[in-house]
C-alpha beads as a LAMMPS data file, in Angstrom:
LAMMPS data file: protein, C-alpha beads

172 atoms
171 bonds

1 atom types
1 bond types

-500.0 500.0 xlo xhi
-500.0 500.0 ylo yhi
-500.0 500.0 zlo zhi

Masses

1 110.0

Atoms # bond

1 1 1 34.137 5.513 11.300
2 1 1 34.163 5.273 15.112
3 1 1 37.306 3.152 16.159
4 1 1 40.202 1.456 14.697
5 1 1 38.996 -2.121 15.451
6 1 1 37.219 -3.117 12.354
7 1 1 34.874 -5.624 14.226
8 1 1 34.007 -3.006 16.929
9 1 1 33.487 -0.415 14.248
10 1 1 31.120 -2.524 12.215
11 1 1 29.178 -3.198 15.426
12 1 1 28.743 0.145 16.796
13 1 1 28.034 1.663 13.260
14 1 1 25.295 -0.934 12.795
15 1 1 23.657 -0.068 15.968
16 1 1 24.069 3.691 15.896
17 1 1 23.004 3.984 12.180
18 1 1 20.139 1.640 12.306
19 1 1 18.611 3.663 15.309
20 1 1 19.350 6.829 13.729
21 1 1 17.728 5.934 10.477
22 1 1 14.554 4.273 12.189
23 1 1 14.044 7.463 14.289
24 1 1 14.375 9.231 11.175
25 1 1 11.739 7.241 9.186
26 1 1 9.309 7.472 12.346
27 1 1 9.843 11.155 12.267
28 1 1 9.034 11.454 8.725
29 1 1 5.827 9.216 8.953
30 1 1 4.600 11.381 11.879
31 1 1 5.177 14.368 9.531
32 1 1 3.636 13.044 6.371
33 1 1 0.991 10.584 8.142
34 1 1 0.316 7.096 8.228
35 1 1 -0.800 7.126 4.625
36 1 1 2.937 6.942 3.889
37 1 1 2.767 3.200 5.036
38 1 1 -0.727 2.350 3.689
39 1 1 -1.821 -0.069 1.343
40 1 1 -3.682 2.606 -0.852
41 1 1 -2.193 2.224 -4.330
42 1 1 0.756 0.910 -6.392
43 1 1 2.493 4.124 -5.729
44 1 1 1.909 3.891 -2.176
45 1 1 3.336 0.327 -2.052
46 1 1 6.691 1.245 -4.012
47 1 1 7.066 4.161 -1.248
48 1 1 7.143 1.497 1.523
49 1 1 9.336 -0.802 -0.229
50 1 1 11.838 2.040 -1.184
51 1 1 11.509 3.376 2.466
52 1 1 12.572 0.009 3.829
53 1 1 15.343 -0.199 1.184
54 1 1 16.599 3.344 1.966
55 1 1 16.579 2.413 5.772
56 1 1 18.669 -0.710 5.273
57 1 1 20.801 1.397 3.216
58 1 1 21.263 4.017 5.891
59 1 1 21.870 1.233 8.516
60 1 1 24.808 -0.377 6.580
61 1 1 26.398 2.774 5.306
62 1 1 30.231 2.667 5.633
63 1 1 30.628 6.501 5.357
64 1 1 28.853 9.396 6.606
65 1 1 28.205 10.700 3.304
66 1 1 26.208 7.292 2.396
67 1 1 24.382 7.582 5.677
68 1 1 23.637 11.255 4.884
69 1 1 22.476 10.506 1.337
70 1 1 20.098 7.534 2.521
71 1 1 18.571 10.230 5.021
72 1 1 18.033 12.784 2.335
73 1 1 16.472 10.211 -0.329
74 1 1 14.396 9.135 2.310
75 1 1 13.049 12.612 2.985
76 1 1 12.792 13.126 -0.537
77 1 1 10.741 10.013 -1.049
78 1 1 8.455 11.141 1.646
79 1 1 8.150 14.558 0.110
80 1 1 7.391 13.151 -3.543
81 1 1 4.556 10.999 -1.712
82 1 1 3.244 13.858 0.191
83 1 1 3.030 15.919 -3.048
84 1 1 1.661 13.002 -4.967
85 1 1 -1.191 12.327 -2.508
86 1 1 -1.958 16.001 -2.531
87 1 1 -1.917 16.093 -6.346
88 1 1 -4.031 12.985 -6.471
89 1 1 -6.645 14.566 -4.296
90 1 1 -6.934 17.621 -6.225
91 1 1 -6.947 15.961 -9.827
92 1 1 -9.148 13.339 -11.079
93 1 1 -6.765 12.526 -14.021
94 1 1 -3.667 12.105 -11.560
95 1 1 -6.233 9.960 -9.365
96 1 1 -6.891 7.732 -12.458
97 1 1 -3.284 7.395 -13.351
98 1 1 -1.912 6.500 -9.982
99 1 1 -4.580 4.473 -8.665
100 1 1 -6.251 1.303 -9.894
101 1 1 -10.201 1.175 -10.417
102 1 1 -12.189 -1.104 -8.274
103 1 1 -13.944 -3.940 -10.094
104 1 1 -17.063 -6.026 -9.600
105 1 1 -16.046 -9.817 -9.160
106 1 1 -19.408 -10.993 -8.498
107 1 1 -22.851 -8.987 -8.589
108 1 1 -26.442 -9.951 -8.401
109 1 1 -25.718 -13.452 -7.800
110 1 1 -23.448 -13.815 -11.053
111 1 1 -19.417 -14.033 -11.202
112 1 1 -18.227 -11.245 -13.459
113 1 1 -15.978 -13.790 -15.629
114 1 1 -14.447 -10.877 -17.797
115 1 1 -13.137 -9.138 -14.748
116 1 1 -12.038 -12.105 -13.032
117 1 1 -9.908 -13.122 -16.032
118 1 1 -8.553 -9.521 -16.268
119 1 1 -7.659 -9.437 -12.491
120 1 1 -6.354 -12.957 -12.440
121 1 1 -8.683 -13.823 -9.778
122 1 1 -10.279 -17.161 -9.435
123 1 1 -13.634 -18.519 -8.261
124 1 1 -11.912 -20.308 -5.178
125 1 1 -10.336 -16.858 -4.315
126 1 1 -13.945 -15.359 -4.204
127 1 1 -15.229 -18.126 -2.123
128 1 1 -12.423 -17.838 0.147
129 1 1 -13.223 -14.212 0.681
130 1 1 -17.155 -15.136 1.063
131 1 1 -16.300 -17.484 3.834
132 1 1 -14.071 -14.762 5.715
133 1 1 -17.077 -12.418 5.582
134 1 1 -19.431 -14.929 6.744
135 1 1 -21.558 -15.042 3.969
136 1 1 -23.791 -18.078 4.266
137 1 1 -25.704 -17.801 1.059
138 1 1 -24.881 -16.434 -2.392
139 1 1 -28.248 -15.113 -2.716
140 1 1 -27.516 -12.854 0.116
141 1 1 -24.396 -11.708 -1.321
142 1 1 -24.872 -8.175 -3.082
143 1 1 -21.435 -7.727 -4.586
144 1 1 -17.835 -8.822 -4.201
145 1 1 -15.514 -5.864 -5.376
146 1 1 -11.965 -6.141 -5.990
147 1 1 -10.587 -2.820 -4.524
148 1 1 -7.814 -0.718 -5.870
149 1 1 -5.652 -1.585 -2.901
150 1 1 -6.126 -5.391 -3.902
151 1 1 -8.373 -6.011 -1.110
152 1 1 -11.703 -7.995 -1.792
153 1 1 -14.858 -6.461 -0.276
154 1 1 -17.915 -8.553 0.082
155 1 1 -21.247 -6.700 0.317
156 1 1 -24.015 -8.989 1.990
157 1 1 -27.031 -8.661 4.316
158 1 1 -30.533 -7.828 4.359
159 1 1 -30.693 -4.545 2.466
160 1 1 -29.204 -3.561 -0.831
161 1 1 -26.037 -1.077 -0.848
162 1 1 -26.627 2.400 -1.644
163 1 1 -25.713 3.082 -5.095
164 1 1 -23.204 5.685 -3.596
165 1 1 -21.092 2.881 -2.173
166 1 1 -20.988 1.250 -5.388
167 1 1 -19.981 4.551 -7.429
168 1 1 -16.616 4.274 -9.253
169 1 1 -16.545 0.355 -9.383
170 1 1 -16.431 -0.941 -12.916
171 1 1 -18.419 -3.728 -14.222
172 1 1 -15.275 -5.103 -16.173

Bonds

1 1 1 2
2 1 2 3
3 1 3 4
4 1 4 5
5 1 5 6
6 1 6 7
7 1 7 8
8 1 8 9
9 1 9 10
10 1 10 11
11 1 11 12
12 1 12 13
13 1 13 14
14 1 14 15
15 1 15 16
16 1 16 17
17 1 17 18
18 1 18 19
19 1 19 20
20 1 20 21
21 1 21 22
22 1 22 23
23 1 23 24
24 1 24 25
25 1 25 26
26 1 26 27
27 1 27 28
28 1 28 29
29 1 29 30
30 1 30 31
31 1 31 32
32 1 32 33
33 1 33 34
34 1 34 35
35 1 35 36
36 1 36 37
37 1 37 38
38 1 38 39
39 1 39 40
40 1 40 41
41 1 41 42
42 1 42 43
43 1 43 44
44 1 44 45
45 1 45 46
46 1 46 47
47 1 47 48
48 1 48 49
49 1 49 50
50 1 50 51
51 1 51 52
52 1 52 53
53 1 53 54
54 1 54 55
55 1 55 56
56 1 56 57
57 1 57 58
58 1 58 59
59 1 59 60
60 1 60 61
61 1 61 62
62 1 62 63
63 1 63 64
64 1 64 65
65 1 65 66
66 1 66 67
67 1 67 68
68 1 68 69
69 1 69 70
70 1 70 71
71 1 71 72
72 1 72 73
73 1 73 74
74 1 74 75
75 1 75 76
76 1 76 77
77 1 77 78
78 1 78 79
79 1 79 80
80 1 80 81
81 1 81 82
82 1 82 83
83 1 83 84
84 1 84 85
85 1 85 86
86 1 86 87
87 1 87 88
88 1 88 89
89 1 89 90
90 1 90 91
91 1 91 92
92 1 92 93
93 1 93 94
94 1 94 95
95 1 95 96
96 1 96 97
97 1 97 98
98 1 98 99
99 1 99 100
100 1 100 101
101 1 101 102
102 1 102 103
103 1 103 104
104 1 104 105
105 1 105 106
106 1 106 107
107 1 107 108
108 1 108 109
109 1 109 110
110 1 110 111
111 1 111 112
112 1 112 113
113 1 113 114
114 1 114 115
115 1 115 116
116 1 116 117
117 1 117 118
118 1 118 119
119 1 119 120
120 1 120 121
121 1 121 122
122 1 122 123
123 1 123 124
124 1 124 125
125 1 125 126
126 1 126 127
127 1 127 128
128 1 128 129
129 1 129 130
130 1 130 131
131 1 131 132
132 1 132 133
133 1 133 134
134 1 134 135
135 1 135 136
136 1 136 137
137 1 137 138
138 1 138 139
139 1 139 140
140 1 140 141
141 1 141 142
142 1 142 143
143 1 143 144
144 1 144 145
145 1 145 146
146 1 146 147
147 1 147 148
148 1 148 149
149 1 149 150
150 1 150 151
151 1 151 152
152 1 152 153
153 1 153 154
154 1 154 155
155 1 155 156
156 1 156 157
157 1 157 158
158 1 158 159
159 1 159 160
160 1 160 161
161 1 161 162
162 1 162 163
163 1 163 164
164 1 164 165
165 1 165 166
166 1 166 167
167 1 167 168
168 1 168 169
169 1 169 170
170 1 170 171
171 1 171 172
């Protein structure tokens, strides 16, 4: 690719192709936005993993055609992610298909055993999140929610949360 010495060629190719591919991915992220790497949905997670895999493939390409193919595939992946985000924003059906629904794990002083079983979350996991949130007393905890991203939100404090904040969260 660069020189007749295979060792030097390997080093130069790895350095140059990795740098070009990395700049390419950063450019695509700047165009599409940070959401491309966010922890929003399973679709977005796959996007992140696939981007990394394509970046590695581009950096390890032994032929220019393989390198270009990885760059085109990366651009295509970002394009699909951009279109999917737009479709999800415009369509409730698409959003339901692409995104997990948040669920109550704990509400009004009681664990939601059915939801915890469905989501495979243990009481010790919930207690750990309560400690992280500095919840000092279960009576002051209004809700613990497993969000669509996999994060756990703890709503606690003096006043009850506005019902709008809890809209879309299923009981089990």
